N, C-alpha and C positions, 0 to 999 in steps of 0.2 A: 234665503240662504240653504235651504235643504234642497233646493232645484240646482244650486251650484256644486254643493258638494257630492250629490249622488252620481253624476257624470264623471267628476274627479275620482271618486272611489272605484268606479267601474274601470276607468282607463289605467288607474294605478294596478288594479289585479290583472287586467289584460296585459299590462307591461310585464309584471312579474312572469306571467305564463308565457310570454313572447321570449323573455331573456331566458327562461329555462330552456325552452326549445332550441334556442340558438347555441346553447352550450352542447358540445359534443358528448355523446352517451358513453359511458365507461362501465364496463363490468369487472369487478374485482373477484377473480376466481379465488376459493378457499386454497390456502397455501399447502403443499404437500410435504412429505418427509418430516423427520424429527417428530416430536411430541405433537400428536393432534391437536390438544388444545393450544399449543404455542403456535402453531401455523394459523389456526382460527383467530386467535388474539391479536397476532401481528397484521394479518389481513384487515380485521376490523378496525384496528388503531391507524392502519395506513388510509383507510376510508375517511377517518375523521380529520385528517390533516388538511388545514386550511388550502394548502397548495394544490390539493386535489378537488375538495368540495367547492372552491371558487372558479374552478376551470371546467369541470366535468359535471353532468348530470349522472348521478350513480344509478346503475340498473341492479335491481335485485338479482340475487343468483336464483335461477330458475331450477327448482329441484328435479322437474322432468328431464330437462336438457343435461343436467349433471349426471343423471343416471344413464342417460345414453351415451354420453362421452366418457363415461369413468374408465372405460377400457383404453380409451385413446390418450387421455390427459393424466398421466401418473406424476409428471413433474413439469417444471417450466421448459426443460429441453424438449418436452415432446410438442410444443409449440412451433414446430418448424415445417409442418407439411400444411400446403395451401388448402387441401381437403378439410381439415380440422378447423382451420381459421374461418373458413367460409361457412362451415356449419356453426360455428360459435356465434358468428356475426348475424347470422339469419335467425338462429334460434333465439337469441338473447336481445335481438334488435339493438345491437351496441355497434358504436363506430370504433372503439378502442377496447382491447383486453389486457388486463395486468394478471400474471401468473407469477407465482413465487415458489421456490423450492428451498427446503432447509436440509442441509446434510451435516452429520456428526463429523468432526476432525478432532479426535481425541478428547481433550477437556473443553474444547471450543465448537462453535457451530458455524457454518457458512450459509449464509442466506443470499439467494440470487433471484432478482426480480426483473421480469422483462415486460415491456409495454408494446403491444402490436397494433398496427392499423389494419382493422378486418376488412375495410374497404378497399384498400390498396394491396392487402396482403403482404405486409412487410413488416419486419421488426424496427422500430424507430428508435428505441433507446433501452437501456437497462442500468443495472447497478449491482454491486455485490459487495458484502462486508462480512468480517469476521466477528463474532461476538461470543460473550460466555453466559449472558443471562437475559432476560426479558427486559430488565431494567435498561441494559446497555444498549440494546438494539432499539428501544424506545427513543433513546435520546438521539439515534441516528436518523429515525424515520423522517423528520422534518426536511433534512437535506436530500433523502432518498426521494422523497415526494417531489420535492422541487424539480430534481433532475428528469423524473418522469414526465411530469406536467409541462415543464418548459420545452420539452422536445417537440410538442404538436404545433409549435409556432413556426418550426422550421419547414421550409419548403423542400420537399425531396423529389419534386417531379422533375427536376432538371438534373438530378443524380444520376450517373450511370448504375444500371442494375447489376447486381451481383447476388447469383443463386447460391445458396449454401449446401453441398453435397454431403451425405453422410459420412461420418469419420471412419477410417479404417484402422483395425488394430490388428497387426499382422502377427503378433506373438502372445502365447498364452500368458506369460508372467505379468502382462499389463492387464491391470483390473479394468474392464470395459466400462464399469459405470464412472470410475475415476476419469478415463479418458473422455467420456462423453461430457462430464461437468467442465474439464479443461477446455474442450471443444466449444461448448456454448459460452463459457466465459469470453473466450477469443472472439465469438462472433458478437457478443455484447460490446466488447472494445471496439471493433470494427464499425458497428452501428453507431457508437456514440462519436466516432470520428468524424462522421458526416461527410465521409469521403464517396460512399457508395449508398444506393437504396437496397438494403439487406433483403433478399426474397427468401421465403420458405422454399420447399420442393415436396412434391408428391412422392413418398417413400416407395409406393408400389409401382409407379412409373419409372422411378430410378432404378429399382430392381429389374424391371423388364428391359430398359437400356442396357443395364450392366450384363444381363444374360445375352441379349441379342449381339452385343459386341465383344462378349467374352472377356468382361473386365472383371478381374478378382482383386486387384489391390491398387492403391494410391497411383504408382508410376504408370499403370497400364492406360490411364486417361492421357498421358502425353502421346502414346502411340496409336490412339485411335481417334483421329480429329473428327471423324463422322458422328462419334458418340457425343461429343462436346458440342457439335453443331446441333444435334437432335435436341439435347438438353436445352441449349439456349433459345431454340426456337419454340420449345414447348412453352417456356416460362418468359419470353420475350427478355432475355437477359444478355447484356454484352459480355459478362464475365461470369465464371463459376469459381467457387473456393473449394478446393480439395485438401483434405489432411489426413495424416497417418501418424500413429505413434508406435515406435519400435523400442523393443527391450534391448539394452546395451549392457548386459550383466547387471551391476547393481543400478545403473543408471537408465534413463527412459529418454528417447530423442522424439520431440514433437516437431513434425515437418508440415509446412503448409505452403500452398502454391494458389496463386490466382491465375487463371488461364482464360485466354481470349476465346470465346466462342466461334469466332470466324475460322480460326486455323489451328485451336488447340495449342497454340504457343504460350509459354509462360510469361506472364506481365511482370510479376514479380513473386518473390518467395522468401522464406526465411525458416530458421528452425531454432529451438532452444533445447538444452538438456537440462533434466531435473532429476531428483531422487526420489521424491514423493510428491504426493498431489499438494502438500502444504507448500512444498517449494515451487510447483508448478504455478500455484495461485498468483504468484508475485512476478510471474515472467510473461503473462499474458499481455501486459501493456507493452511490454518491450516487443514482443512478437507483432502485436498490432501495429506499432510503430514502423516496424520493418515493411509491413505490408501497405500502410497508408501514407507514410511520412508525417502523420499527425498525432500529436500527443493526446490522447483520449482523456477526457475528464472523469471516467469511471473510478480511478484510482485515487483522485485528489485527496479524499479523506481516508483511504485505505491504510490502516495501520497494520504493519506486519506484525508477525509473531514475536514475542519477546521484547515488546516496548511497554512502557508505563506511562501514563499522562500525569504530569505534575502541574497543578494548578497554580494560577497567579498568586503572589504574595509579596508583602514586604518584609525583609528580614534584615537581622544582623549578620554580616560576614565579617571576617578576621578574627582576631583573638583579643581577650582582655589582657591588660598589662601582666596580670598576676599569673597568666598561663605558663606553666614551666616549659622551657625550650623555645619561646616565642621569639620570632626574629622581628626586627624594627619594621619590615615591610608589611606587617599584617595589621595594619591599623584598623581598629574595630570601627564599623559605620554601617549605615542602613543603606540598603538598596531595594528597588522594586522590581520584580521579575515576572515577566508574562507568562502564560501558560504554554508548556512544551511537552514533546514525547521524548522519552530517553530510553535507550537500550538497556534492558536488565543487565546485560553482560558486557565485557569488554569484546570487541571484535574478535572473532576466532580465526584460526588459520585456515579452516574450512571455509568460511564466509570470504575472507581476503582472496584466497585461491580462486573460488568462483568469479568473482568480480574481475580481479587484475590479472589472474592467469599465471601467477607465481607466487611462492611462498618464501620469503627472505628470512624466516625465523631461524634463530640459533637452537632453540628446543623444539624439537618436532612433534606434532601431535595435532590431529584435527580439532579437538576441543579445548586446545591450549590457546591463550591469546596469542595474536600476531604480535611479533616484536621486531627489532630492527627495521622500524618505518620510521621515515622522516615525517615533519609535519606536511610537506608537499605531498608525500605518498598518501597520507591520510585525507587531505583535500581532493586529490584525485579519485580515492575510492568513493568518497561522498558523492561525487558528480556522477561517477560511472553507475553507482548502485542506484541513484536517483533516475538516471536514464533507463536503466533495467526495469525499474517499477513504474515507469510511466510518469514520473515527477518532474517538475521544473528545478533543474540543476540550482543550487544555492550560489555556487561560485563560477565566475567568469575568470578562466585562466589565461593569461598571456605570457607564453613562454619566451616570446621574442623581445620583451621589453623588461629592462632591470627596474625593479620597484623602487620608486623614490622614497618610499616610506621606510625601506629596509636599510637601517643604518649599520647593519653588522660587517665587520671585516673579515668574518670566518664563513659566512654563507656562501657556498659554492655555487649555487643554483639562481636565488633571487628573482624568480618568476613574479610577475605582478598578479596578485589574486584580488579580486573585488568581490565582496558578499553582497548578494542581492537579497535584501531582508524581507522582500515581498513573496520570494520563491518559496515553495512548500517542499523542496528536496531535502535531502539528508545534509547534515553538517556537523561540525565539531561545536561542543557546547562552549559557550562563553564561562569565563571564570566564575562569574556570579550564579550562572545556572549549574555549573558543576558543584560548587560548595552548597547550594540549596539542596540538590539532588543527594549529595554525601551526608549532610547533616540531618537530613528528614526530621527537622524541627527540633533538634537537639542543640545545646549550648555548650556541652562539654567538648574536651579536646578530640574525642572520637565519637563516632555515632553508636560506639558500645558503651560509652560512659567515659570514666575519668582515665581509665587505661584500656590497653588492648592486648591480647595474648594470642600466641601462635595457633591456638585452636579456633580462633576467629578470623584469622587473616594470615597471608603467607609474607613473611617479612624475616629479617635476620633476628631470631630470638635471642642473639647473644648481646644485643642491645636493646633492652626492654624500657618502657615507660611506666614509672609507678607501678611495677609489678615484677614478677618473677622472671628469670630466664626462661626461654624456650627453645623450640627447634630452629635451626637454620638449614632449610631444605636445599638451597643453593641452586634453585631452578623455579620456573613457572609451574603452576599447577592448573587442572582443567578449570575453566570458568564455572563459577557457581558452587565450587567445593565447599565453602563457608556459608553459615546463615546470612540471609539478606538483611538489609536494613529495614527501618519500619515503612519504607515506600516501595519494598520488594525488590531492591537493587543489590546486585552483588559486586563483591571485590572492588568497591570505592576506596577501600584502605588495601594497599598492598597488591602484589601479583606483578603488574606493571604500572609504571607511571603512565599517565593518560595526557595526551596532547590536548589543548584548548585553543580557541580562536585566538585569543588576545596576544597583543604584544605585551611584554612585561613592563610595567612602569608602576609608578607611585599611586596608592590610593588617595582619593580625595573625601574630605568630611561631608560635602553636601550630599543629600540623597540623589541617587542616579537611578534613572528609569530604564531598565534592560541595558545595563552598561556592558560594552564590548571591548573595553581597554583603551589604551591611548592609540592615537592615529599613527604615531611611528614608533620604532624601537629596534633593538638589535637581536632580541630573543623572543620566542614564543612561550608561553606559559605551559607548565606541565602540572598535573597536581595527583595527589593520592599515595605517592611512595610505591615501591615496589619490592620483589622478592629480595633485593639486594641492599635494602635500606634498614636501618634501625627504626624503631617504633616511632621516634620523635618526628621523622619524616613523612609518616603517615597521617599526622593530625589533619583534622578538617580543614584548618585554615592554612597549612603550610603550603608556600609558593616556591616552585622552582621554575628555571627556564632553559633553554637551549636554542642555539642557531637552527633556523628552519630546516636545513638540510642534514642535521645531525641524526644519526642512527646509532643505536645500541641495543643490547638484549634485555635492556629493563624498560624499554619505551615502546607503549602500544597506545591505544586509544578506544573510545566508545563513541557512538554518534547519537544525534538527536535530530528532531523535526519540530519546526514552529507549530504551535496550535492557533490558527487564526480564527 
């Protein structure tokens, strides 16, 4: 028996060793920026992810190599020249290198992680997220690890090669560090699109080329075909990506072109305008899409600023028969709602103007809620903002076909709108989601309790509810003026009524799982009441409805995203 077991044991041990040798070798560099201990902790936690450990053989960080390269690798954006990558691969005996950088953004942090193939000298994937605490980023690491590890199975040998040239910033007001961050996030989006094999570039050689051909700025590459040819020949690239950020008063413009190395002609280009780096973060998917025609996966789980995650729950919506002011359409019943993200605030005029290019509001102010928007306007906004942020639009809008589900005799538009519930883009909340978010686990008429007063919400104080009279301001106020509810959400009572997805219809008594209203109707639901309404119309359970094409100065909306 021992004669049989011994060869089997030897074979087993050899198999384990062979399997380990077959796995590519990965070096995870200590993350830079932010608090030192945070960077070290996140890098360590990333190495523990099964998606990493099962795919790679981890290479210990060599202290000697670290000290040699300390002056070259300050953050993940420095992994862009082939000399550094070649030294890393040789010194660490690694096939792949992961680097991460943390940047402070007000009360939040931005983490950017890239994985590069140091054999082919190209960036193959990356990811970036915003977070407020180590606990929050820890929950995101499994998905980030999966994105990094899955990229090595993709063959990039047949992809056209794209060399990334160093970003130009032509104006002093533009923060060069912020510009570099946005540039590298764009490169990550382009790499994730798998449209090109993204190559680094030797900075010293690039400077030599720029000096030789008298290149001082972004546009000069177009007028120097020989310089582009020289660069293409040096790294064997068919294309180069050049970018520039310019200051336009309070606005910055990020311009990008992909040039053909054969004749320096522009293959494709695009630009976005942004106010701050925080705004710019959410535009890199849009810019990448303009360049590649591919929706990158980098931002699938990227949650913009001012959204709150609401966990799944089963709850009562509607009102008890004893509630004062109750309408007969508020039948109290139980529903089950899946997890979703919801905007802290009603969509502002600034946000609407940035996406739609116009501001229809009666009461003007960038931080005031947008109003005088129809349900169709809100739907279009959701889709266009999704496209900007590199998300899959939630709605298919057919403007040429009259919606057979629309029974309204007053609707002047009647587009057919179909909701794709598998899409990760922005959308309007369902009635159930809205009431869940508004109540924040309360069962009283308002999330403030048995009554509400005008120091807690913007409504017609001449018509109170179980309380004293208050102020009637006769206009909207900036979003977030009043205290939030227990979920951290603002203005769910008052300011403007908010469009929901649902057709207005009768509630049913059976438990509904993620209900989205009846399949047909004449009116779309609005919730929350507004500045124009008495307090009774602000109740958590109060339902109102209008024709989908209706606009008024007390009608606005907020947006949500599904959490898959």
